[in-house]
N, CA and C atoms as a LAMMPS dump frame, in Angstrom:
ITEM: TIMESTEP
0
ITEM: NUMBER OF ATOMS
312
ITEM: BOX BOUNDS ff ff ff
-5.0000000000000000e+02 5.0000000000000000e+02
-5.0000000000000000e+02 5.0000000000000000e+02
-5.0000000000000000e+02 5.0000000000000000e+02
ITEM: ATOMS id mol type element x y z
1 1 1 N 0.852 -1.175 0
2 1 2 C 0 0 0
3 1 3 C 0.896 1.236 0
4 2 1 N 0.609 2.21 -0.856
5 2 2 C 1.435 3.409 -0.924
6 2 3 C 1.257 4.244 0.342
7 3 1 N 2.163 5.198 0.538
8 3 2 C 2.055 6.094 1.691
9 3 3 C 0.754 6.871 1.654
10 4 1 N 0.374 7.318 0.454
11 4 2 C -0.866 8.089 0.28
12 4 3 C -2.06 7.299 0.784
13 5 1 N -2.168 6.073 0.351
14 5 2 C -3.318 5.266 0.747
15 5 3 C -3.275 4.911 2.223
16 6 1 N -2.111 4.572 2.724
17 6 2 C -2.047 4.171 4.123
18 6 3 C -2.311 5.349 5.053
19 7 1 N -1.834 6.544 4.701
20 7 2 C -2.084 7.706 5.55
21 7 3 C -3.565 8.019 5.634
22 8 1 N -4.243 7.978 4.511
23 8 2 C -5.669 8.302 4.527
24 8 3 C -6.518 7.129 5.011
25 9 1 N -6.094 5.925 4.708
26 9 2 C -6.882 4.765 5.092
27 9 3 C -7.005 4.64 6.607
28 10 1 N -6.016 5.12 7.333
29 10 2 C -6.053 4.988 8.784
30 10 3 C -6.374 6.309 9.486
31 11 1 N -6.78 7.298 8.717
32 11 2 C -7.198 8.562 9.32
33 11 3 C -8.47 8.318 10.131
34 12 1 N -8.588 8.978 11.28
35 12 2 C -9.737 8.703 12.143
36 12 3 C -11.077 9.125 11.556
37 13 1 N -11.086 10.11 10.638
38 13 2 C -12.349 10.493 10.051
39 13 3 C -12.129 10.902 8.615
40 14 1 N -13.073 10.812 7.724
41 14 2 C -14.229 9.934 7.84
42 14 3 C -13.845 8.488 7.547
43 15 1 N -14.547 7.589 8.125
44 15 2 C -14.241 6.168 8.005
45 15 3 C -14.375 5.663 6.568
46 16 1 N -15.21 6.296 5.776
47 16 2 C -15.438 5.848 4.405
48 16 3 C -14.177 5.905 3.549
49 17 1 N -13.169 6.689 3.935
50 17 2 C -11.943 6.768 3.147
51 17 3 C -11.297 5.411 2.999
52 18 1 N -11.37 4.629 4.029
53 18 2 C -10.721 3.323 4.028
54 18 3 C -11.247 2.467 2.884
55 19 1 N -12.533 2.54 2.638
56 19 2 C -13.145 1.753 1.581
57 19 3 C -12.931 2.392 0.209
58 20 1 N -12.895 3.675 0.149
59 20 2 C -12.887 4.42 -1.091
60 20 3 C -11.538 4.396 -1.805
61 21 1 N -10.457 4.345 -1.074
62 21 2 C -9.142 4.518 -1.676
63 21 3 C -8.468 3.209 -2.051
64 22 1 N -9.091 2.463 -2.908
65 22 2 C -8.502 1.2 -3.304
66 22 3 C -7.554 1.351 -4.487
67 23 1 N -7.635 2.463 -5.198
68 23 2 C -6.746 2.686 -6.322
69 23 3 C -6.456 4.172 -6.457
70 24 1 N -5.419 4.488 -7.173
71 24 2 C -4.995 5.869 -7.355
72 24 3 C -5.551 6.381 -8.68
73 25 1 N -6.721 6.968 -8.646
74 25 2 C -7.354 7.478 -9.867
75 25 3 C -6.596 8.676 -10.432
76 26 1 N -5.93 9.4 -9.577
77 26 2 C -5.154 10.53 -10.059
78 26 3 C -4.017 10.026 -10.949
79 27 1 N -3.361 8.959 -10.544
80 27 2 C -2.298 8.375 -11.377
81 27 3 C -2.879 7.887 -12.705
82 28 1 N -4.018 7.229 -12.643
83 28 2 C -4.643 6.682 -13.847
84 28 3 C -4.98 7.763 -14.864
85 29 1 N -5.353 8.951 -14.39
86 29 2 C -5.849 10.004 -15.273
87 29 3 C -5.006 11.271 -15.239
88 30 1 N -3.758 11.149 -14.829
89 30 2 C -2.899 12.308 -14.638
90 30 3 C -2.896 13.231 -15.863
91 31 1 N -2.717 12.695 -17.047
92 31 2 C -2.632 13.535 -18.248
93 31 3 C -3.959 14.219 -18.559
94 32 1 N -5.059 13.614 -18.19
95 32 2 C -6.378 14.173 -18.476
96 32 3 C -6.751 15.325 -17.541
97 33 1 N -6.116 15.411 -16.4
98 33 2 C -6.533 16.394 -15.387
99 33 3 C -5.545 17.534 -15.213
100 34 1 N -4.586 17.664 -16.11
101 34 2 C -3.541 18.684 -15.936
102 34 3 C -4.117 20.098 -15.848
103 35 1 N -5.115 20.417 -16.646
104 35 2 C -5.705 21.768 -16.585
105 35 3 C -6.369 22.015 -15.233
106 36 1 N -7.02 21.008 -14.701
107 36 2 C -7.644 21.151 -13.385
108 36 3 C -6.605 21.31 -12.294
109 37 1 N -5.491 20.603 -12.421
110 37 2 C -4.408 20.745 -11.447
111 37 3 C -3.885 22.174 -11.455
112 38 1 N -3.701 22.732 -12.647
113 38 2 C -3.21 24.115 -12.761
114 38 3 C -4.174 25.106 -12.125
115 39 1 N -5.461 24.911 -12.344
116 39 2 C -6.443 25.837 -11.768
117 39 3 C -6.495 25.738 -10.252
118 40 1 N -6.387 24.539 -9.728
119 40 2 C -6.542 24.32 -8.292
120 40 3 C -5.3 24.739 -7.504
121 41 1 N -4.128 24.371 -8.006
122 41 2 C -2.879 24.659 -7.304
123 41 3 C -1.952 25.424 -8.244
124 42 1 N -2.077 26.726 -8.252
125 42 2 C -1.347 27.58 -9.193
126 42 3 C 0.162 27.621 -8.938
127 43 1 N 0.593 27.221 -7.765
128 43 2 C 2.031 27.231 -7.47
129 43 3 C 2.755 26.014 -8.047
130 44 1 N 2.028 25.023 -8.505
131 44 2 C 2.683 23.865 -9.125
132 44 3 C 3.34 24.312 -10.421
133 45 1 N 4.517 23.793 -10.679
134 45 2 C 5.229 24.176 -11.896
135 45 3 C 4.719 23.365 -13.083
136 46 1 N 4.981 23.893 -14.254
137 46 2 C 4.619 23.198 -15.499
138 46 3 C 5.307 21.829 -15.542
139 47 1 N 6.547 21.802 -15.107
140 47 2 C 7.307 20.549 -15.093
141 47 3 C 6.636 19.503 -14.192
142 48 1 N 6.162 19.929 -13.046
143 48 2 C 5.486 18.998 -12.127
144 48 3 C 4.18 18.48 -12.723
145 49 1 N 3.433 19.377 -13.343
146 49 2 C 2.143 18.973 -13.904
147 49 3 C 2.323 18.043 -15.092
148 50 1 N 3.387 18.231 -15.853
149 50 2 C 3.619 17.394 -17.026
150 50 3 C 4.445 16.146 -16.712
151 51 1 N 4.772 15.945 -15.465
152 51 2 C 5.588 14.803 -15.067
153 51 3 C 4.909 13.479 -15.418
154 52 1 N 5.663 12.553 -15.98
155 52 2 C 5.087 11.229 -16.268
156 52 3 C 4.877 10.396 -14.997
157 53 1 N 5.409 10.869 -13.875
158 53 2 C 5.292 10.142 -12.608
159 53 3 C 4.135 10.638 -11.762
160 54 1 N 3.214 11.363 -12.357
161 54 2 C 2.109 11.94 -11.601
162 54 3 C 1.266 10.889 -10.904
163 55 1 N 0.945 11.161 -9.651
164 55 2 C 0.118 10.266 -8.838
165 55 3 C -0.419 11.078 -7.666
166 56 1 N -1.291 10.485 -6.896
167 56 2 C -1.815 11.168 -5.712
168 56 3 C -0.687 11.471 -4.731
169 57 1 N 0.206 10.537 -4.553
170 57 2 C 1.341 10.725 -3.64
171 57 3 C 2.244 11.85 -4.145
172 58 1 N 2.554 11.832 -5.414
173 58 2 C 3.395 12.859 -6.028
174 58 3 C 2.75 14.232 -5.864
175 59 1 N 1.462 14.314 -6.133
176 59 2 C 0.73 15.569 -6.013
177 59 3 C 0.741 16.073 -4.572
178 60 1 N 0.507 15.193 -3.617
179 60 2 C 0.505 15.591 -2.205
180 60 3 C 1.87 16.145 -1.789
181 61 1 N 2.942 15.499 -2.236
182 61 2 C 4.288 15.994 -1.903
183 61 3 C 4.528 17.381 -2.5
184 62 1 N 4.108 17.575 -3.758
185 62 2 C 4.309 18.874 -4.41
186 62 3 C 3.494 19.964 -3.703
187 63 1 N 2.268 19.663 -3.349
188 63 2 C 1.418 20.628 -2.639
189 63 3 C 2.029 20.963 -1.283
190 64 1 N 2.464 19.947 -0.588
191 64 2 C 3.083 20.141 0.722
192 64 3 C 4.295 21.068 0.604
193 65 1 N 5.12 20.845 -0.388
194 65 2 C 6.323 21.645 -0.579
195 65 3 C 5.989 23.088 -0.966
196 66 1 N 5.12 23.286 -1.945
197 66 2 C 4.837 24.631 -2.453
198 66 3 C 3.996 25.479 -1.499
199 67 1 N 3.121 24.84 -0.752
200 67 2 C 2.21 25.601 0.103
201 67 3 C 2.558 25.535 1.582
202 68 1 N 3.618 24.81 1.938
203 68 2 C 4.052 24.741 3.322
204 68 3 C 3.047 24.077 4.24
205 69 1 N 2.339 23.072 3.721
206 69 2 C 1.306 22.386 4.494
207 69 3 C 1.865 21.164 5.202
208 70 1 N 1.166 20.763 6.238
209 70 2 C 1.473 19.484 6.879
210 70 3 C 1.09 18.376 5.901
211 71 1 N 1.728 17.238 6.026
212 71 2 C 1.457 16.112 5.121
213 71 3 C -0.021 15.75 5.114
214 72 1 N -0.618 15.678 6.286
215 72 2 C -2.036 15.298 6.393
216 72 3 C -2.925 16.285 5.633
217 73 1 N -2.657 17.578 5.737
218 73 2 C -3.46 18.587 5.036
219 73 3 C -3.296 18.448 3.527
220 74 1 N -2.075 18.222 3.065
221 74 2 C -1.842 18.034 1.631
222 74 3 C -2.591 16.798 1.125
223 75 1 N -2.551 15.727 1.89
224 75 2 C -3.271 14.503 1.508
225 75 3 C -4.78 14.727 1.489
226 76 1 N -5.273 15.49 2.44
227 76 2 C -6.71 15.789 2.458
228 76 3 C -7.116 16.596 1.234
229 77 1 N -6.282 17.543 0.826
230 77 2 C -6.591 18.316 -0.374
231 77 3 C -6.612 17.433 -1.614
232 78 1 N -5.681 16.51 -1.692
233 78 2 C -5.647 15.585 -2.83
234 78 3 C -6.885 14.695 -2.818
235 79 1 N -7.262 14.21 -1.652
236 79 2 C -8.456 13.371 -1.544
237 79 3 C -9.703 14.147 -1.965
238 80 1 N -9.834 15.385 -1.508
239 80 2 C -10.977 16.213 -1.896
240 80 3 C -11.001 16.434 -3.403
241 81 1 N -9.839 16.685 -3.978
242 81 2 C -9.732 16.877 -5.421
243 81 3 C -10.184 15.623 -6.166
244 82 1 N -9.74 14.484 -5.688
245 82 2 C -10.13 13.218 -6.317
246 82 3 C -11.636 13.011 -6.229
247 83 1 N -12.223 13.353 -5.103
248 83 2 C -13.674 13.235 -4.946
249 83 3 C -14.41 14.17 -5.901
250 84 1 N -13.895 15.385 -6.062
251 84 2 C -14.496 16.326 -7.001
252 84 3 C -14.422 15.802 -8.429
253 85 1 N -13.309 15.183 -8.782
254 85 2 C -13.174 14.621 -10.118
255 85 3 C -14.225 13.542 -10.359
256 86 1 N -14.427 12.719 -9.375
257 86 2 C -15.392 11.635 -9.53
258 86 3 C -16.815 12.148 -9.568
259 87 1 N -17.076 13.233 -8.867
260 87 2 C -18.431 13.763 -8.824
261 87 3 C -18.742 14.725 -9.954
262 88 1 N -17.719 15.106 -10.711
263 88 2 C -17.936 16.083 -11.774
264 88 3 C -18.547 15.425 -12.999
265 89 1 N -18.937 16.25 -13.912
266 89 2 C -19.489 15.735 -15.168
267 89 3 C -18.435 15.045 -15.998
268 90 1 N -17.169 15.406 -15.768
269 90 2 C -16.095 14.74 -16.482
270 90 3 C -15.92 13.372 -15.856
271 91 1 N -16.485 12.381 -16.455
272 91 2 C -16.365 11.008 -15.963
273 91 3 C -15.053 10.457 -16.479
274 92 1 N -14.091 10.331 -15.601
275 92 2 C -12.768 9.899 -16.015
276 92 3 C -12.811 8.505 -16.595
277 93 1 N -12.12 8.358 -17.703
278 93 2 C -12.035 7.058 -18.327
279 93 3 C -13.155 6.774 -19.314
280 94 1 N -14.109 7.695 -19.475
281 94 2 C -15.21 7.493 -20.411
282 94 3 C -15.058 8.437 -21.587
283 95 1 N -15.422 7.962 -22.752
284 95 2 C -15.41 8.817 -23.933
285 95 3 C -16.573 9.79 -23.843
286 96 1 N -16.561 10.883 -24.626
287 96 2 C -17.684 11.822 -24.607
288 96 3 C -19.016 11.159 -24.927
289 97 1 N -19.032 10.209 -25.841
290 97 2 C -20.3 9.541 -26.162
291 97 3 C -20.766 8.677 -24.995
292 98 1 N -19.833 8.051 -24.286
293 98 2 C -20.208 7.269 -23.097
294 98 3 C -20.788 8.173 -22.027
295 99 1 N -20.19 9.37 -21.855
296 99 2 C -20.697 10.307 -20.848
297 99 3 C -22.098 10.768 -21.2
298 100 1 N -22.35 11.035 -22.495
299 100 2 C -23.686 11.473 -22.908
300 100 3 C -24.727 10.389 -22.607
301 101 1 N -24.357 9.155 -22.811
302 101 2 C -25.321 8.071 -22.582
303 101 3 C -25.657 7.931 -21.092
304 102 1 N -24.774 8.35 -20.216
305 102 2 C -25.047 8.299 -18.782
306 102 3 C -26.116 9.307 -18.376
307 103 1 N -26.23 10.391 -19.138
308 103 2 C -27.159 11.454 -18.784
309 103 3 C -28.514 11.337 -19.456
310 104 1 N -28.759 10.263 -20.172
311 104 2 C -30.058 10.069 -20.844
312 104 3 C -31.088 9.553 -19.892
């Protein structure tokens, strides 16, 4: 289990994180979310956003470094971002036609 998953999986609240974080969706869709990363965390460099090693753990470390946050706070921001991605109309991993069919 990565550091990202283990830190959040054992956080005292909310308990649902333990069940939710079975995979790193940020890593899976890193190239698709670069514009959102830029909008959310403007201090991230272009090099960091275009990194082929992008993942939730990588993002949390970069946020922690640029914003001077505690590790837990950086991880919480990444988790919130991941939740927003899943709840948004942009259904990661689906083509535009697949997304349209979900809304019928």
